[in-house]
C-alpha positions in Angstrom: -10.8 31.2 46.7 -9.2 33.1 43.8 -9.9 31.8 40.4 -7.9 32.9 37.3 -9.7 33.1 34.0 -8.1 31.3 31.0 -6.2 32.0 28.8 -3.4 33.3 30.9 -1.4 34.3 27.8 -4.0 35.6 25.3 -3.3 35.9 21.6 -0.8 33.8 19.7 1.1 31.9 22.4 1.2 28.3 21.2 2.9 25.1 22.4 3.6 26.1 26.0 6.6 24.6 27.8 6.1 25.4 31.5 8.9 25.3 34.1 9.4 26.2 37.8 12.8 27.4 39.1 12.7 28.1 42.8 9.6 30.3 43.4 9.3 31.4 39.8 7.3 29.9 36.9 8.3 30.3 33.3 6.5 29.6 30.0 8.2 29.4 26.6 6.1 29.5 23.5 6.5 29.0 19.8 7.0 32.1 17.6 7.3 30.5 14.1 8.5 33.2 11.5 8.2 36.0 14.1 11.5 37.4 15.4 13.2 37.3 17.9 12.5 33.6 18.4 10.8 32.0 21.4 8.4 34.0 23.6 9.1 33.7 27.4 7.0 34.9 30.3 7.7 34.7 34.1 5.4 34.7 37.1 5.4 34.0 40.8 1.7 33.3 41.2 0.4 32.2 37.7 -1.8 35.3 37.8 0.4 38.0 36.5 2.9 37.1 33.7 5.8 39.4 32.7 7.5 39.0 29.3 11.3 38.7 29.3 13.5 39.3 26.3 13.2 36.6 23.7 16.4 34.4 23.8 16.9 34.0 20.1 17.5 37.6 19.1 20.9 37.3 17.3 21.6 35.9 13.9 24.2 33.5 15.4 21.3 31.9 17.3 18.5 32.2 14.7 18.3 33.2 11.1 15.0 32.5 9.3 15.5 34.5 6.1 13.5 32.8 3.4 11.3 30.8 5.7 7.8 30.6 4.5 4.9 31.5 6.8 4.4 29.2 9.8 7.9 27.8 9.4 10.6 28.8 12.0 10.4 28.2 15.7 8.1 25.2 16.6 7.4 24.0 20.1 10.5 25.0 22.1 11.4 23.2 25.4 12.7 25.2 28.4 14.3 23.3 31.3 16.7 24.0 34.2 19.6 22.0 35.6 23.1 22.6 37.0 22.5 26.3 37.4 21.6 26.8 33.7 18.5 27.3 31.7 18.4 24.9 28.7 16.5 25.8 25.6 15.8 23.3 22.9 14.3 24.6 19.7 13.6 23.8 16.0 14.1 26.2 13.1 11.7 24.5 10.6 13.0 25.4 7.1 10.2 23.7 5.2 7.0 21.9 6.1 4.3 22.5 3.4 6.2 22.2 0.1 6.0 18.5 -0.4 6.2 15.3 1.7 9.4 16.3 3.6 10.0 18.5 6.6 13.4 20.1 7.2 13.7 20.4 10.9 17.1 21.1 12.4 17.0 21.1 16.2 19.4 23.1 18.4 20.4 23.6 22.1 21.4 26.8 23.8 22.0 27.5 27.5 22.2 30.6 29.7 22.9 31.2 33.4 19.9 33.6 33.6 16.6 33.7 31.8 17.8 37.1 30.4 20.9 35.4 29.0 23.5 35.5 27.7 22.6 32.5 25.6 25.4 30.2 24.3 26.2 29.4 20.7 23.7 26.8 19.5 24.6 23.2 19.4 23.1 21.2 16.5 21.3 18.1 17.9 19.5 16.3 15.0 16.9 16.9 12.2 14.9 13.7 12.2 11.7 15.4 13.3 10.3 18.5 15.1 9.1 19.4 18.6 12.3 18.4 20.5 12.7 18.5 24.3 15.4 17.7 26.8 14.9 15.7 30.1 17.4 15.8 33.0 17.2 12.5 34.8 18.0 12.3 38.5 21.0 10.1 37.8 22.7 12.9 35.9 21.9 11.6 32.4 20.2 13.9 29.8 17.8 12.5 27.3 16.7 14.2 24.1 13.3 13.3 22.5 11.6 14.4 19.4 8.8 13.2 17.1 10.0 11.4 13.9 8.7 12.4 10.5 8.2 9.7 7.9 7.9 11.3 4.5 7.2 7.9 2.9 3.7 7.6 4.4 0.6 9.1 2.7 -0.3 12.6 3.8 -4.0 11.8 4.4 -4.6 10.6 6.9 -1.6 12.4 8.5 -1.2 10.0 11.3 1.2 7.6 9.7 3.7 10.4 8.9 3.9 11.0 12.7 5.7 7.7 13.2 6.6 7.9 16.9 8.7 9.5 19.6 12.5 9.0 19.4 14.8 8.9 22.5 18.6 9.4 22.5 21.1 10.4 25.2 22.8 13.7 25.1 26.6 13.7 25.9 27.3 17.0 27.6 31.1 16.7 27.3 31.0 15.9 23.6 28.1 18.3 23.0 26.2 15.9 20.8 23.7 13.1 20.9 25.3 9.7 21.4 24.3 6.1 21.7 21.4 4.2 20.2 18.2 5.9 19.0 15.1 4.2 20.4 11.5 4.7 19.4 9.8 4.7 22.8 6.3 5.7 22.0 4.0 5.3 19.0 1.2 7.4 20.4 -2.4 6.3 21.1 -5.3 5.6 18.8 -5.8 9.4 18.4 -2.7 9.4 16.0 -0.3 12.2 14.8 1.9 12.0 17.9 4.1 15.1 18.4 5.2 17.6 21.0 6.7 15.2 23.5 7.9 16.1 27.0 9.3 13.6 29.6 9.0 14.0 33.4 9.5 11.7 36.4 7.4 11.2 39.5 7.4 8.4 42.2 9.7 6.2 40.1 7.5 6.5 37.0 8.6 8.0 33.7 5.9 9.9 32.0 5.7 11.0 28.4 3.1 13.7 27.6 2.6 14.3 23.9 0.2 16.2 21.5 -2.0 14.2 19.2 -4.9 14.7 16.8 -3.1 17.5 14.9 -3.4 21.1 16.1 -7.0 21.9 15.1 -10.4 21.0 16.7 -9.4 17.3 17.1 -6.4 18.3 19.2 -5.5 16.5 22.5 -2.7 15.8 24.9 -2.0 12.1 25.5 -0.1 10.8 28.6 1.6 7.5 29.1 4.0 6.0 31.8 6.7 3.4 32.2 9.1 2.2 34.9 11.9 2.5 32.4 12.7 5.6 30.3 13.0 3.3 27.3 9.5 1.9 27.8 7.2 0.2 27.1 4.8 3.0 27.9 1.3 2.4 29.1 -1.3 4.9 28.0 -3.5 6.7 30.6 -6.6 4.7 31.3 -8.8 7.7 30.6 -6.8 9.1 27.7 -6.6 11.8 26.5 -5.5 13.8 29.5 -7.1 16.9 28.0 -9.0 17.7 24.9 -11.9 19.9 23.7 -12.9 17.4 21.0 -16.6 16.4 21.3 -17.5 19.6 23.3 -18.4 22.3 20.8 -20.1 24.3 23.6 -16.7 25.0 25.3 -15.3 28.5 25.3 -11.7 27.0 25.0 -11.4 24.8 21.9 -8.4 22.9 20.4 -7.0 22.0 23.9 -3.8 20.0 23.6 0.0 20.3 23.3 0.8 20.5 27.0 3.5 20.3 29.7 3.5 19.9 33.4 5.2 21.5 36.4 4.8 21.1 40.2 4.8 23.8 42.9 7.1 23.7 45.9 4.1 22.4 47.9 3.5 19.6 45.4 0.5 20.9 43.5 0.6 20.0 39.8 -0.4 22.3 36.9 -0.8 21.7 33.2 -0.1 24.4 30.7 -1.7 23.7 27.3 -2.7 25.4 24.1 -6.2 26.3 23.2 -8.1 28.5 20.7 -11.1 30.8 21.0 -13.1 31.0 17.8 -14.7 34.3 16.7 -18.4 34.1 17.7 -20.4 32.3 15.1 -17.3 31.0 13.3 -14.6 28.3 13.4 -11.8 30.9 12.9 -9.4 31.6 15.8 -8.1 35.0 14.9 -6.2 35.3 18.2 -4.3 32.1 17.3 -3.5 29.3 19.7 -3.3 30.7 23.2 -1.9 29.4 26.5 -4.2 28.3 29.4 -3.5 26.5 32.7 -5.4 23.9 34.7 -4.6 22.2 38.0 -4.1 18.5 38.1 -5.0 15.9 40.8 -3.4 12.5 41.1 -5.0 9.1 41.5 -2.9 5.9 41.5 0.0 7.8 40.0 -2.1 9.1 37.1 -2.9 12.8 36.7 -6.4 14.1 35.9 -7.8 17.6 35.2 -9.1 19.1 38.4 -12.7 20.0 37.6 -14.4 23.4 38.2 -15.7 23.9 41.8 -18.8 21.9 42.4 -18.1 19.4 39.6 -17.1 15.8 39.8 -14.0 14.2 38.3 -15.7 10.8 37.7 -19.4 10.7 36.8 -21.2 7.7 35.3 -18.0 6.2 34.1 -16.9 9.4 32.3 -13.9 11.4 33.4 -13.5 15.2 33.3 -10.7 15.6 30.7 -11.6 18.9 29.0 -10.4 22.4 29.8 -11.8 24.5 32.7 -12.5 28.2 32.1 -10.8 29.0 35.4 -8.2 27.5 37.8 -7.0 28.1 41.4 -3.4 29.5 41.2 -0.6 28.7 43.6 -0.5 32.0 45.4 2.5 32.3 47.8 1.8 32.7 51.5 1.3 36.3 52.5 0.7 37.5 49.0 -2.1 40.0 48.3 -2.4 38.9 44.7 -5.9 39.0 43.2 -7.3 37.8 39.9 -7.8 40.8 37.5 -11.3 41.8 36.5 -12.3 41.9 32.8 -11.9 45.7 32.9 -8.4 45.4 34.5 -7.4 42.8 31.9 -8.4 45.2 29.1 -6.1 47.8 30.7 -3.3 45.3 30.9 -3.6 44.4 27.2 -3.7 48.1 26.2 -0.5 50.2 25.8 0.8 53.4 24.2 4.3 52.6 22.8 6.5 55.7 22.8 9.7 55.7 20.9 11.8 57.7 23.3 13.5 54.7 25.0 16.9 53.1 24.1 15.2 49.9 22.9 11.9 48.7 21.5 9.3 47.1 23.8 9.3 43.3 24.2 5.8 43.2 22.7 7.2 44.1 19.3 8.2 41.5 16.7 9.7 41.7 13.3 9.9 38.9 10.7 12.5 36.2 10.2 15.8 38.1 10.8 17.7 40.2 13.3 16.7 43.9 13.3 19.2 46.2 11.6 19.6 49.3 13.7 20.0 51.3 10.5 16.5 50.1 9.4 14.8 50.4 12.8 16.4 53.5 14.3 15.5 55.1 17.6 18.5 57.4 17.3 18.0 59.1 13.8 15.4 61.4 15.2 15.0 61.5 19.0 11.5 60.7 20.2 10.6 58.9 17.0 11.1 55.5 15.4 12.5 55.9 11.9 11.8 52.9 9.6 13.7 52.6 6.4 11.8 51.1 3.5 12.4 47.4 2.9 11.1 44.7 0.6 7.4 44.2 -0.4 4.7 42.9 2.0 5.0 39.5 0.4 8.8 39.1 0.8 10.1 36.3 3.0 13.5 38.0 3.4 13.8 41.7 4.3 10.4 43.3 5.2 10.5 46.4 7.4 7.7 45.7 9.7 7.1 46.0 13.5 4.0 44.5 15.0 2.5 43.1 18.2 0.0 40.3 18.8 -3.8 40.9 18.6 -4.9 39.8 22.1 -8.6 40.8 22.0 -11.5 40.2 19.7 -12.2 44.0 19.7 -9.5 46.7 19.8 -8.2 49.9 18.4 -4.7 50.6 17.0 -3.4 54.0 16.1 -0.1 55.7 15.0 1.1 59.1 14.0 3.7 59.3 11.3 5.5 61.7 9.0 6.3 60.3 5.5 6.9 62.1 2.2 6.9 59.4 -0.5 8.4 60.4 -3.9 6.8 57.6 -6.0 4.3 54.8 -6.0 6.8 52.2 -4.8 7.3 53.9 -1.5 4.6 53.1 1.2 4.4 53.4 4.9 1.6 53.0 7.4 -0.5 50.7 9.5 -1.0 46.9 9.1 -3.3 44.2 10.3 -1.9 40.8 9.2 -1.7 37.1 9.5 1.0 36.3 7.0 2.1 37.3 3.5 -1.0 35.8 1.8 -3.5 37.3 4.2 -3.1 40.9 5.4 -4.5 44.4 5.3 -2.5 47.6 4.9 -3.3 51.3 5.2 -0.5 53.0 3.3 0.6 56.5 2.7 2.1 56.6 -0.8 2.5 58.8 -3.9 0.1 58.9 -6.8 0.9 60.6 -10.1 -2.6 62.3 -10.2 -3.2 63.1 -6.5 0.3 63.5 -5.1 0.5 62.1 -1.5 -2.3 59.7 -1.1 -3.8 56.9 1.1 -4.4 53.4 -0.2 -6.1 50.4 1.5 -4.2 47.3 0.2 -5.5 43.8 0.8 -4.2 40.3 0.3 -6.9 37.7 0.9 -6.0 34.1 0.0 -3.1 35.4 -1.9 -5.2 37.7 -4.1 -4.2 41.4 -4.2 -6.7 44.3 -4.3 -6.4 48.0 -3.6 -8.8 50.9 -3.0 -9.0 54.1 -5.0 -6.3 56.7 -3.9 -7.5 59.2 -1.4 -5.8 62.6 -1.6 -4.2 63.9 1.6 -2.1 67.1 2.2 1.4 66.8 0.6 3.1 67.7 3.9 2.7 67.2 7.6 2.0 64.3 9.9 -1.0 61.9 9.5 -2.8 59.8 12.1 -3.8 56.4 11.0 -6.1 54.1 12.8 -7.7 50.6 12.8 -10.9 49.7 14.7 -11.9 46.0 15.0 -15.1 44.8 16.5 -14.9 41.0 16.6 -15.6 39.9 12.9 -15.3 43.3 11.2 -12.5 45.9 11.0 -12.0 49.2 9.3 -9.1 51.6 8.7 -9.4 55.4 9.4 -7.3 58.5 9.2 -7.1 61.9 10.6 -4.9 65.0 10.0 -5.1 66.1 13.6 -5.9 63.0 15.6 -9.4 64.4 16.5 -11.6 64.2 13.5 -11.4 60.8 11.8 -12.6 59.6 8.4 -13.4 55.9 8.1 -12.2 54.1 5.0 -13.7 51.3 2.9 -13.6 48.4 2.3 -14.7 46.6 5.5 -12.1 44.1 6.6 -13.1 40.5 7.5 -11.3 39.4 10.7 -11.8 35.7 9.9 -9.2 36.0 7.1 -6.5 36.5 9.7 -6.6 33.0 11.2 -5.1 29.5 11.1 -8.2 28.2 9.5 -8.4 30.5 6.5 -6.8 29.7 3.1 -4.4 27.0 4.3 -3.4 25.5 7.6 -1.2 27.9 9.6 0.0 28.1 13.1 0.2 31.8 14.2 -2.4 34.5 14.8 -3.2 38.1 13.9 -0.8 41.0 14.5 -1.1 44.7 14.1 1.7 47.2 13.7 3.6 49.6 11.4 5.6 49.1 8.2 7.7 50.9 5.5 8.2 49.7 2.0 10.5 51.0 -0.8 10.7 48.6 -3.7 12.6 51.2 -5.8 15.8 51.9 -3.7 15.3 50.6 -0.1 16.0 54.2 0.9 12.7 56.0 1.8 12.2 56.6 5.5 9.1 57.1 7.7 9.1 58.6 11.2 6.6 57.2 13.7 5.9 59.1 16.9 3.9 56.4 18.7 1.9 53.3 18.2 -1.0 52.4 20.5 -3.2 49.3 21.1 -6.4 49.6 23.1 -8.6 46.7 24.0 -12.3 47.3 23.7 -14.1 45.7 26.6 
């Protein structure tokens, strides 16, 4: 029997919303301040997942300019009905600047997962983590958690005051009718991330609880009426890592369910893998899958082979490292080996195509083709200098997720800065307050020079300038071995010089400095805080997983 190793979507892929349409499975994930918004993958066997273009890639659908780190797209919901994909999403505008959260929720639809996506419809803003449920009588129901700013922040539970339900009127394109609070959560507290589904005449609500750290969990409850009252699972939570520090997959929670055509049930959930010897999940919150089994119309996590669901009055409700995928009949699919996975995660990105690879993200706003140009110099990506590395508006930065504890990243660029305010190079970052940059710049004493710039906990530091030839391309590199990283450079791509200081990987995690929700990225950037005019030409960017 084939067993797939979790996580299926490594690196920052939080808050999975799983969906089956015909013989295909889709997973939508949060993207927060990264652009374009909402990450979507598709698969026919839950083994191999292919990214599709993110749906929120136009300013009419999403503009996050000014959003602080970890604002933006929280917990989208992807569904399918009447020949359309329905995407519900939040553009969180503030969450950590006081007792309030500004959480406008929107709906967009498309006839294909590739689009085109319709103009967004505003739904409400009473809370975050919205989703849409299509009932079998044709009605559509919108749910979201409610945020009560009046309650004390610590403990956080009271601010998460329950799950709201309201009908969506398709003809009017708005929510109508009474608003009902259908679920207050369990004794775990901090109820959020709700999804509704129906099976055998029962309505089920699955919701995240315990906040999104090491106490995280997914709670499940059911009712014969969509309005409740809802009865909590007799062995709640449905899944959690809490109380099991030995597990490889921590933080298990925030989940959604889908069935196969044959009736098997699967749970997609978020999890985190801490760096060895730490509590820091540099890769962010990732997506894993487990199979479910049903008893008395209640779902349970299907244990690893040879293990028991019920033992001594205790139920298996924690994540399994592997699961048995729903492979279609006649398929020759096989689970990849660790070496094959490393190859899958590795890629050399050439800039001789008409568009950038789906792996690449920018920050907050739609890419301006004049700033990210594949046409200005054929075979190169030309970046025009933008705002500083701490701006929440117009940085020029292109990055991809870190998906492995150990990896190498490299680029080759041509850049001739004229003053110290012009910089371009390689980055390894979490957010504006926690990031590492290897920059080519200009120094009054040395001419063209290299600098290692660091922001750790919001505190800026820089290395001494390193003189490099005034003309010609330079190769820049980053090597990360679990907890430690280091920048390097080379004039020819063959002989490399390693640079100090050593870089602490733990800095680039949700757990460092303040609570965040993303993960580490690596990529390329260009800054010009003098005129927004300087340009840098990048020939390639590569990411290589180290097995």
